[in-house]
C-alpha positions, 0 to 999 in steps of 0.5 A: 494555363501557363506554368507561372499562373498554375503556381499561382493558383497552388500557391493561393489555395495552399494559402487560403487552406492554412488560414482556413486551418488556423482560423478554424475553431478547434471542436468543443469537446468534452473528454466524454464526447471526444471519446464517443466520436473518437475512440475505438476499442480492439479485440482485447476489450470487453466489447470492441468497437466505437467507444460508448459513454453507456457502457461505463457513464460512471466514467463520464463524470470522471473524464469531464473533469479534466475540462473543468479549469479550477480542477487540478487533480483528480484521484480515481479509488475503484475496483478492477474492471471498472475502466479506471486506465481506459479513462486515462487512455481516453483523457490522453488521447483528447490532450494529444488532439485538442490540448497538447501539451507535455505529459508524463505517466508513472506506473510501479515498475519500467518493465509495466510501463514498457508492456502498457505502452506497448500491449495498450496505448500504441494499440489505441493510438494506432485505431484512431485515424485522426492520432495515427497521423500525428504519431511518430511511431518510428521515432519513438521509444517504449518509454517516450511516444512521440508526437507532432504535437507533444511528447508523452514519457512513461516512467517507473516509480523505482526510477527517481532520476527520470522522475525529477527531470523536465517540466510536464503539464499533465501527470498520470499515475496508474495503479499508483498503490503499487509503487513504493514509498520515500526511501531514506535517500529520496522523496516518494515517487508521487513527491518527485513526479509532482514536483515537475507540474510546478511550472504550468502551475494552475494550468497542470492537470493530475489524475491517478487510478488505483485499486486501493490496499491500506488506508495509508497508502496513497490512493486511499488517502489522495482521494479521501483528503481530495476538497471534494469526495464523489461517490455515484448514485443510481436510482432504485427501479422500484421507488426512485431513491438515488442509493449506492450499490454497496456489498452489504446490501447483497443478500444470499441463502444461509448454509448453517450447516454447511451443505452448500457449495460457494457456488450454490450459495452464490446464485441465490444472492439478490441485491435489497434496495436500502430504501425500500427493501424490494429486489433489485435484479441484474438486468436493472443494472444498465438503466440504473447506471445510465440515470446515475449520478456523482454526488459529493459525500464530504466536502472541505472548505469552501467555493470551488474544489481543486481536487476531487475524489472519486470512490465506486466498486465492482457492484458497479460494472455491468460485466460483474453480477451480484452472484459473481460478488457472492461467490468471490466473497464466499471463497475469500472470507476464510482466507486473509490472502483472499480476503484482503483481495476481495476487499481491495479489488471487488469492494475498491475498500482500504484493508484494515488488518484486524487480527494483528493490528496494534496501536500505541494505546495497546502498548501503553495497555501492557504497562506493569507496576514496576517502574523502569529499571526494575526487573521482575521476579519471574525473570529469568535472563535479559537481552538486549537489541540495538538498532544502528543508525547514521547519527545514533544508536537506538537499544532495548533491554527485555527481561524474560521468563517462562513460556517466553514471559517477557517485559521491557525494563528499559529503552533509550536512543545514545550518540554512539557504541560508547553509550551502549557500553555503559548501559549493557555493562550495568547491573540490574535491581530486580523485584526481590532485591537481587541483581541481573546483567544482560546476557545477550545483545545483537547488534545490528550492522546494517549501517556501520558494519564495520564499527559494529563488528569491532564493538562486537569483537571487543565485547564478544561475551555479551555481544552479537553483530545481526542483519536483517533478512530481506526474504522470508526464511524457514527459520526465525533466525540462522547463524552465519559468518562474516565473508569480507576477507579484508575484515577484523571481522572475517569468520566471526559469528553474525546472526541473520534474522526473519524479522517478519516471523519475530514482529508477528509474534510481538503483534501476537503477545501484545494483544494478551492481558499482562500475565504469563505467555504476555509481551509487557512495558514498564509503568510510565512507558514513554509515548514515542516508544509505543509509536514506534512499536506500532509503526508497522502493519501487517499488508499482503504485497503481490511480488514481480512473479505474481505471487502474493505475500505478507509482510510488514510495512511501515504505516507512514513513509516517514515513521520511525521505526527503530525500537521496534528493530530493537525489540526484535533483536532482543526476541532473537537473543533470547530464543538464541539463549533457549528462552522457548525451552526454559518451561521445559527445564524447570519444575516451576508451576503457574501461579494458580491467580494466573487467568487460565487462558494466561497459562496456556503454553507460548507454543500452542497459544502462538499457534491459535493466534497466527493460523489465519496467516498461515 
């Protein structure tokens, strides 16, 4: 055969292969079918080797939701150890091979995104020959994985500018509840990222998975507000009724005399079917899971849903026994930090702080019979707190007496510092016909620092600047000095305030009935004030170093908390004036008409109410 003939034959074969490749119908696989055919797990997984849907059959329905053209958003509220991240990787692999388009995964931080990229995503793609061939790893970066068919962006939630550019078709969130909320300058990372899929409209897909934290945080709210919420039901091996695996149905030995260790009690744990009362063994679980199915427990609107919320807890994991769950509960139940982790990470439920839980109704229950601007007869001092914002100032004035008994007598919003001056320079009538003035006001210097400093210099007889501490302090407050050398206020005293400690006290005292040691408000107090006072709740959060700590956080990202900050500053001002020692400086006794529990010394009462937080 001549050179020309060989060249023609080669060209013909190439043309035929090209035609076959172009005309060849793509594999009509669902994501779960693709995973069983192509996905390989490495040695770091609980079970290495070929992916098998039989290990986590509940993931099949979640993964295959991607294939439903009507579904645009999938929110997976889960416990740990149920495979949420692995499902995400399966979806990614399927899209890279079968339906490529620009995609992005959002993680709580850039560092976590880099770790996942290097430790999970790249190794997973290398183990799949069909993806390895089209993965341009050498030209990829940690946060930008390049394939022949598409580009996968990895972003940290703390980089707003990177979340707000470039159109994408597929958007993923991993551990979304560890992301921050909206700031005063930017929308929330979730909303910024969601803007990216608008270009693709009905063709886009959004997948978010996370263990929940609070009911007001991302994953609980997203899954619970979906068009359809689904739970996984499994058949009881005895009665065949379809049931949910709930912690309430795990029973174990009682130990009223406290002679057994958590481990010993946990060994007695069994799961009792809520329908027939029969005991279900751990060995029954694999077959139950394989025969399980997702069922809608909540549905909104009519027609086919566009968003799905899935929920599942650790009881469904084949790697977790009934005894494991029972032991974790027994070890956690007496420690609020551990208990929150159990509720979130094991039960996949939102944490509700029952000890320091506050509401606007609770504030309104603390109304006395005294109207606004009237000082109670028991008051020993008036203090104030001022929260300075960009366009206005909020203030509160609070009367304090023995055992840190207190009542708000005035609060409001003014346009400028002249309004604060007018209010604080006034006299307030007491219940018995006397008059009192504000002894000390702490004024927030966070926004308009120079204006605040100048104002406090001009009114140094009753005003001091203050600043909230970003980290926990040893003491509730600390007196420091302004260190701005070019400022008129250089060397002036400034009060550093640990806001969380004061919010603990406010929340604890708010739950007491009106009387000695209580935190009260005037008659006909407005709802806006009540809402702002209770706009935060106490949560546990994991810090970058892995340690967990409790802190107060706004319930809603755009809620106002100005009056709460004002009350923190007012209480700090009272402590600066020695309110905690007042009862030691007087021979006065508490009225015998007060309930006994309301006559407990403040220090002891706070101790009994707040020990659970220590």
